[in-house]
N, C-alpha and C positions, 0 to 999 in steps of 0.2 A: 259534410258539406264542404265542397272545395272553396278555397279562398279566392276572391276576385284577382284577376291577373295583375291589376295595378298595385295590389298589396303583396305581391310575391316577394319572398326574401331574397330571391336571386337578383332583384332589381336594386338591392342595396349594395354597399361596398363591403363584400365579405372578405374575411381573412383568407389569404391564399391556401392555408392549410386546413380551413374549417371542414371541408368535406372529408378530407383524409382523417381528421380527428374524430369525426362522428362515425365514420365507417370502421375505424379501428376497433370499436366496441363489438363489431359484428364480423371481425376478420376471420375467425376460426369457429364457425358455428358447429354445433353437434349435428350429426347425421340422424335421419329418421331410420330406425332399424327394427326388424321384427324377427322373432324366433320362428323356425330354426335358422341359424346363421353360423358361418365359420369365418374367422378373420385371421389374417397373417400380418403381423406388424414388424417392420424392421426399421432401425435407425442407424444411419451411417455417420460416423464422426468425420467431418470433412473440413471444418473450420471455415472462416469467412472467405478464404481465397478459393476454396473448392465449391462454393455455393453455386456459382454460375455453371460449372460443369455438371452439377447435379440437376440443375434446371434444364440444361440442354439435353441431358440424358432422359429426363422425364418427358420432355417434348417429343423426343424420338419414339418413346413408348406409345404416346398418344397417336402419333402419325401411323405407327404400325397397325393400330386397330381402328384408324379413322375417327378417333375421338378429338374433341375440341381441346387444344392446348391451353395452358394458362395464359392470362393476360400479361403484358409486359409489367415488370416490377411486382408482380403478385407473389405473395408468400404462401398462398393456400389455394388448392384447386382440387376438385373432384371430377374424375373422368369415368365414363361408362365404357368398359372394354368388352362388352357383350356378356359373357358368362360371369364376369366379376366387375366390381367397381373398385377404383383406387382413390385413396385420399392422400394427397401430397402436401407436406408442410415443410417450410424452410425456417429453421431456427438459426440462432447465432453460431452455434458450434456444430450442429448436426442437422441432418435432413431426415424426415420420416416418410415412409411409404406404408400405408395400411390397405390391404387388399381384402375386400368383402365378397363373400359368395352366399347369397341367400337361397334357401331351399333345404329340403330334408336331407339328412345324411345318416348312413347306416351306423357308423360309430365315430365318435369325436376323434379328430386328429389323424384319421386314416388317410383322407384325401384333402389336405389343407388347401386353402384358397390360393396360396402362392404357387401351387402346382400348375395353375393355368397361366403363369407368367413365363415368357420365353427364357430358357436357361442362358442363352448367350447374352441377353440383355442384363440378367442378374449378375453374370460373371464380370461384366464390364462396368458394374456400378462404381462410380468414383467414391473414394474414401474408404475408411475402415469400419467394419461392422461393430456396432456398439450394443445394439439390442435386437433380439429376435424372439418374437412371441407368437404362439398359436393360441387363439381363443375360440372356444366353441360355446354357442348360446343354445341350450336345449329348450324345447317347448315344455310347458307345464304338463303336457300329456305323456312325456317320456317316462319310462320306467324308473322307479326309485333306485338309487344306487347305494350299495352297502360299502363298508370300509375297504374291503378287498378290491371292489370295482374302482373306487376312487383312487386307491393306491396304484392300481394298474394304469389308470388313465393319466394321473399326475406324474407318474414315474417313480414314486417312492411313497412310503407310508408316513413320511414326515411333512404332511401337507397341513395347511391352515385353511380355515373356512369360517364363514359367518353369513348371517342374514343381512341383506342390504336393501336400501331404498324403502325403508319402512316395512320390511318383511316381504317385499314383492319379488325378491330374487335371492339366490344363494350362489356364492362364488367360492371355488376351491383352487388352490395352487400350492406347489412346494417350492417355488422360486428357484428351481434347479434346472440346469441344462440337460436335456434329454439326448438320446443318441444322435438326433439330427441337429443338435445345437440350439434348439428352440426351447424356451420356457413355455409351459402349458398352463392355461387358465380355463377352467370349466365353470360355466355359469348356467344356472337353471332359472328359467322364467317362471315366476309365480304370480303373474298378473300385471306385467309391465306394459305400458302403452308404447307406441313407437318412439316418442320423444324420450321417455324414461330409459328405454333400452339403449338408445343412441348415447345418452349422457353416461349411463353406467359403463358401457363398453369403452367409451373414450377415456373415462376416468381410470378404469382398471389398466388400460394400456399406458396411460401417462404415469401412473404410479410406478410401473416397471421401468419406463424410460427415464424418468427423473431419478429414480433410485439408483440406477446404474450410472447415470451422469454424475450424481453426487459422489459416488464411490471412486470416481477418477482421481480424487484428491487423496484418497487413503494411502495408496502406494507412495505417493510423493511425500506424505507426512512421515511415513516410516523411514524413507530414505533421508529426509531432512533432519530427523531427530539426532542421529549421531553427529552430524556436522554442527548442529546447534549446540549440542552438549560440549563439543570441543571448543567452540567459540566462547561459551559461558565460562569454562575452566580457564581459558586464556585470559579472559577479561578479569576474572577473580585474581589471577596472578599479577596482572598489570596494575590492578587497583591496589594490591598490597605493596607493590614496589613504589607507588606514588608517594606513600608516606615516608619511604626510606631514601628517596633520591635526594642528592645534595649537590652533585657536580653538574655543570651546564651540559657537558657532553652526554652524561647519563639521561638528563632531562630530554635532550634532543632525540636520543635513541628511543626513549619511552614514548615520546610524542609521535615518532614515526611508526612505532608498533601499534599505537592506538588508531592512527590514521588508516593503517592497513586493515585493522580489525573492523573499523567503521565501513570501509569499502567492501569488505567481505560480507558483512551483515547486510549492507544495501543490495549487494548482488544476490544474496540468498532470498531477500525479501522480494526483489523484482521477479525472481523465478517462481515464487510460490503465491504471491498475493492474488493474482488473477484466479488461479485454480482454487484457492481456499475461499475466495469470495464467491466464485461460481458454485462451489459445493454448498455453501450456506444457503444460497438462493434456491438451488435445486432441492435441498432438504426441506426448506420451508414449503416448496410446492408439493412435495410428497406428503407432508403432514396435512396440508390444506386439502389435497385430493382425497386422502383417506377420511378426513372429517366429513367431506361431502358425500361419502358413501353411506353414511348413517348406519353404521354396523350394529348388529345385535348378536350376542353370543350364541353359538351352538355348543351345547354341553359336550365337554370332552375335547374341544378343538381350540387352538389359539386363534384369535382374531388377527386380521391383517395389521391392525394398529399395534397389537401386542408384539407381533413378530418384528415389526419395524423398530419398536421401542427396545426390543431385546437384542436385535442384530445390527440394525443400521445406526441407531442412536450412539452406541459406543464408538463406532468408526468416525462419526461426525464430531463427537466430543474430542477424539484424538486429534483430528484436523484443527479444531478450534483451539485446542491446547497448544499445539505446535505454533499456530499463527499468533496466539497471545504471547507465547514465550519469545517469539521472534520480535514482536513489537516491543516487549519489555527489554530485550537485549539491546535494541536500537536506542532506547531511552537511556539505558545504563551506560552504553558506550559514549553517548553524547555527554552524559553527566561526568563520566571519568575524564573525558577530554577537557571539559570546562574546569574540572578540579585541577588537572595538571597545568592548564594555562594559568589558573589562579596562583598555583605554587610558583610557576616560572615568573609571573608578574611580581609576586612578593619578593622573590629572590633578586629580580632586577631592581626593584625599588630599594632593597637593602644595599645592593652594590652602588646604586646612584647616591644613596644617602652617605655611604662611606666615602665615595669619590668627592662629594660636596664638602664633607668634613675635612678631607685631605687638602682640597683646594682652599678651604677657609684657613687652615693652619698655614699654608704656604703664603697666602695673602698677608696674614698677620706677621709672619716672619719677614716678608718683604717690606711691610710698613715699618717694622722695628729697624730693619737694616737701613731703610731710607731715612728714618729719623736719626739713626746713628751717623750716617754719612752726612746728613744735613748739619748735625751738630759739629762734626769735624770740619765741614766746609766753613761754617761760621768762624770757628777758631782760626783756621788757616787764613781765610780772607782778612779777618781782623788783625792777625799777626802782621800780614804784609801791609795793610793800610796803616797800622800804627808805626811800622818801620818807616814808611814814607813820611808820615806826619812827624816822626822823631827827627828825620833828616832836615825837614823844613824848619822845625823849632830850633835845632842846633845852628842852622844858618842864621836865624833871626838873633840867637844869643850871641853870635860872633859879631853882630853889628852894634853891640853895647847899647841896646835899647832898654835895658833894665827889665828884661822879661825873664821870669823864673821858668826855665825850660822844663824842669822836672815836674813842677806843678801843672804846667800846660799838658805834659804827656799824660799825667794822671787824669786830668779832666777829659782829654781826648779819648782815653780808654773807656771812660764812662759813656761817651757819646758814640764812638765807633762801633762798639760791640752791638748795642741795640739796633743801630741803623743797619749794620750788615745782616743781623738776624731777620729784621723786617724785610730787607731787600730780598733775601733768599726765599722767604715764604711767599713774597709777592711773585717772584719768578715761578715758583712751584705751582701756585694757583693759576697763573697764566698758562702754564704748560698742561696741567691736568685740572680742569675746573671741577669743583665739587658739585655733585648732583643735588638737586633740590629735594628736600624731605617731602614725602607724600603728605597730602592733607589729612588731618585727623578724621576718622569716621564720625559721621553725624550721630548724635545720640537721639 
C-alpha cells in the first residue's frame, strides 16, 4: 500500500548524498543469465587519468550499434548490441568489459563472444590489457566430458575444478594463457536458475580479475627486496658506528648519513605503499569471491581455493613481508636517528658542563685576584694617609704643644687602616652590588 503523499520522505530535508548512498548498494547488480552462454571478459589497466577516455570509448561503441550510452558519472552500464550484450564497469585502476552471447554453440571457445566486437574499436581501447578471459556456460544436457576433453578445452592437463553453488554447477580452468592470450573457464550448468547463473559467472570472472590485479605488486616486491636489503645493511653499519663516535665532526657525518637513509626509506615506501595496499585489498576480494562459490571437491582435482592458497597466497605473503620490512626499517631509522641525537645532546651537555666548570674556576681566580688587589690597595692608601697624618703631627709637635707625635702616629695607624678598608669595601659594593640570595624553598 502506497504511503500518503503528505507523508512522503522526499518532503523532508534529506541529506544531499542520501539517494547516492542508497543506490551504491545496487550499483553493480548481477546479470540474469541462462545456459548455453559464452562470455568474453577483458580488463584494461588505465588508472584514474584514463577513466574518462575509456568511458568515451565505450560510448562510441554504444553509438555504433544504436545502444543507449551510460548516464553521466555512471560507473556501470549494460548495453544491448544486438547479437551480444556488453557489461561495462569502471573501477579505480582499471575498466572491465564483459561481452555475453546467449545461445547454443557447437564447441566452447571456438567462436567467442568478443568475435562480434569491431576489431578497430578493440585496437583503439585505451590503457593496457590486464585480464582476458573466455567463459563458456554449458547446459546440463551437454555431453559429459572426460579428462582428455577437459585438457583440450582448458589448454593443458593442469586444470582445477570443483562443484559450486551447492552442487548446481561445475567449473574448470587452468589459469593459463592460451594461444589467443585468453584464460579459459568452462562451466557446466547442473540446475542453476537465471540469478544463480549470473552470480556464478560474475564471481568467476572477478576471481580472475582481482587475482591478476593483486599480482601486480609481486614484481615490485621482488624488485624492492634487494634495495631494502642494502638499506638494512647500511643501517646496521650506521647503528654500530653510533656507539663508537666521539668527535663532533664524525657525529655530523653520521647524522647526515642517517638523514639520507631516512629519505631513501621514505622514497621507497612512497613508491610501494599504494601498490602493496591495493594488492592486500584485491587478495581479500579474491578470497571472499572464492568463499561465495561454495566449492565442493571433485575427487582427483584441486579446488579453486586450494590453487589460490598454493600459488597466489605465497606471492601475497612475499608482498606483505616486503611491506612489513619496509615499515620496520622506517621505525629503525627513526630510532637510530633519535639515539644519535641523544648521544650528541649528551656530548653537548658534557661540553657545556666543562665550560661552566672552567668559567667557575676563572671567576674564583678573579675573585682571589680582586681580593689581593683590594688588600694591596688598603695597604697603599693607608700608607699615604698615614704619611699625611705624620706630616701633620710633626707640624703640631714643632709648635711645642706637649703632643707626643709618636703616640699619635701609633693611634692614627689603628684608626686609618680600618677606615680605609671599610671605605674600599663600600666603594666595591657601590660599583658591583651583591645579588640577593633566593628565598628558601617552602617545606
